[in-house]
N, C-alpha and C positions, 0 to 999 in steps of 0.2 A: 663737331658734327659727326653723327654716327654713320657707319658704312651704309646701313639701310636707308637713312635719309639721303645720303649722297646718291645712292643708286636710284631712289625714287625721283630725285630732282633731275638726274641724268635722263631717265626714261621720259619724264614729263617734257623736257626740252626736245628730246628726240621725236616724241609723238607729235608735238606741236609743229615742229619743222616739217615732218612728213605730211601732216594734214594741210599745211599751207602750200605744199608742193603741187597741188592740183592733181588731176587725174582721179581715178576711182578711189573712193574713201575706204581704206582698209579697216577691218574690224579691230577691236582691242586685242584679241588674241593674235592676229596677224602682226600688229604693231609690236607686241611683246616679243613674238618669235623673231622678228627682224632685229629688234634691239638686242636680244640675247646673242644672235649671230655676231653682231658687231661688238658686243661687250660680254664675252664669255666669262664664266666664273674661273677662279684660279684652278679648280679641279678640272673643269672642261678644257681649259687651255693646256694644262699639263697632259691630259689624255690625248688631245689632238697632236701635241708635239711628239709624244711617244709613238703614236700611230704613224706619223710621217717618218720618224726615225726608223721604225720597223720596216716601212715600205722601202726606204732608201737602202737599208741593209739587205733586204730581199733582192732588190735590183742589182746591187753590187755582187751578190752571189749568183746572178744569172737568171733570176726569176723575172720574166717579162710579162707575167700575167696572161690573160686571154684577150683576144681581139674583141673590141666593143661590139662589133657586128654579131659575133657568136653569142655574146651575153644578151644582146637585144633580141635576137631571134628566139632564144630559149625563153626569155621573159614573155614575149608575145605569145608563144605556144602555151605557156603556163596560164596566162590570163585570157586565152582564147581570142586574141586580137589578130586582125588580118594585117598583112604587110601592105604598106601603101607605096 
């Protein structure tokens, strides 16, 4: 069985299970996005692992990033949203 056929069968099973799950019915695009999150390609997986490794290295070197509140405030300002 080809990789494409295996992926299609995997997606079909995933989509059917989600649609049987009740609640609001997701669109085909939403189903595919959810499936891709749970089934990343080898390239996406490698990229994610490298990004996590880079973040761990930065943390070990003392980089603690910025507080989430600061980033949220700046994003709200940029988007013209009020704070609630």
